[in-house]
C-alpha positions in Angstrom: 99.1 104.6 85.5 97.9 101.4 87.5 100.6 102.3 90.2 99.7 106.0 90.2 96.0 105.1 90.9 97.0 102.8 93.8 99.1 105.6 95.2 96.5 108.2 95.0 93.9 105.8 96.7 96.2 105.0 99.5 97.2 108.5 100.2 93.6 109.7 100.1 92.4 107.0 102.5 95.3 107.5 104.9 94.9 111.4 105.0 91.1 110.7 105.6 91.9 108.7 108.7 94.5 111.1 109.8 91.9 114.2 109.6 89.3 112.2 111.5 91.8 111.3 114.3 93.2 115.0 114.3 89.9 116.7 114.4 89.4 115.6 118.0 92.7 117.3 118.9 93.4 120.1 116.6 91.3 122.7 114.6 92.5 122.6 111.0 90.3 125.0 109.4 89.2 124.0 106.2 90.8 120.6 106.3 88.4 119.6 108.9 85.5 120.5 107.1 83.1 117.6 106.0 83.5 118.8 102.4 87.1 117.9 102.3 86.8 114.7 104.1 84.1 113.7 101.8 86.0 114.9 98.8 88.9 112.6 99.9 86.4 109.6 99.9 85.2 110.5 96.6 88.8 110.5 95.3 89.6 107.1 96.9 86.4 105.6 95.5 87.1 106.8 92.0 90.8 105.9 92.1 90.0 102.4 93.5 87.3 101.7 90.9 89.6 102.6 88.0 92.6 100.8 89.7 90.3 97.5 89.8 89.2 98.2 86.3 92.8 98.1 85.2 93.8 95.2 87.0 90.9 93.1 85.8 91.5 94.4 82.3 95.0 93.2 82.6 94.1 89.7 84.2 91.6 89.2 81.4 94.1 89.7 78.6 96.4 87.2 80.5 93.8 84.6 80.7 92.7 84.9 77.1 96.5 84.8 76.0 96.9 81.6 78.1 93.7 80.2 76.5 94.9 80.7 73.0 98.3 79.0 73.9 96.2 76.2 75.1 94.2 76.0 71.9 97.6 76.0 69.8 
């Protein structure tokens, strides 16, 4: 799940950048609309947020495990 969220966020930001650059040269119709680029940004933000939450949760569990090992 964590890797999937990272891939989604990476692809959405890369696609956003490609659309911003390509709008200067090519008319892509719907894909050039502000709504679509805003959607890509929202997808990036949400997937990055959930990815960060999962990473923090994993790190917190590891810290807790190590603290328990130190106590024993």
